[in-house]
C-alpha positions, -999 to 999 in steps of 0.1 A, spaced: 511 -166 333 513 -128 331 551 -130 329 549 -153 299 526 -130 281 546 -99 289 578 -117 280 563 -129 247 551 -94 239 586 -80 244 602 -108 224 577 -103 196 582 -65 195 620 -69 197 619 -96 169 598 -73 147 624 -45 151 652 -69 143 634 -80 112 628 -45 100 664 -36 108 678 -66 89 655 -60 59 665 -23 58 702 -30 61 700 -55 31 679 -30 10 650 -55 11 624 -31 24 604 -21 -6 603 17 -11 573 33 6 564 1 25 544 4 57 574 -2 79 607 17 80 616 54 83 589 72 62 597 108 55 585 131 27 620 132 13 623 94 11 589 85 -5 598 97 -40 634 85 -43 643 48 -40 681 54 -34 673 78 -6 648 54 9 673 25 10 701 48 24 677 60 51 667 25 61 703 14 61 712 42 85 684 34 108 691 -3 109 718 -3 136 698 14 163 667 -5 154 685 -38 156 702 -30 188 669 -19 205 651 -49 192 677 -73 203 679 -59 238 642 -59 241 639 -95 230 665 -106 255 648 -88 283 615 -105 272 632 -138 274 645 -129 309 610 -119 320 595 -151 307 621 -172 325 622 -154 358 587 -142 363 574 -108 375 592 -104 407 613 -73 413 640 -83 388 613 -92 362 596 -59 366 629 -41 361 635 -62 330 600 -52 316 608 -15 322 642 -18 306 628 -38 276 602 -12 269 629 15 272 650 -5 247 621 -7 222 614 31 225 651 40 223 657 18 193 628 32 174 636 68 184 673 66 176 667 47 144 643 74 132 668 101 141 696 83 123 675 77 93 662 113 91 697 127 94 708 104 66 680 117 44 688 153 52 724 148 43 713 138 8 693 169 2 
């Protein structure tokens, strides 16, 4: 039961990142929405907001997709040694996706200054 819950949490978190990445890449995240790379330089300029979200979309989507796949693996295999490693790698994928997405977005915003 724990494997299903942990796997579902990883799949949900990964899917949320994928959704944000897709919306950002399509310029469908409304400016100053609660999700996305929020920086002082992006909150006042719609073009800069969309360019920043587009730059962050790749790493966010990759991290989210990897985390969702690991979540599926955990739900399918259980929490044995392999499942525990998949949980750790899935969490690392989520954190890495968010971190690198933020870095890519902030670099894009700085280039436009």
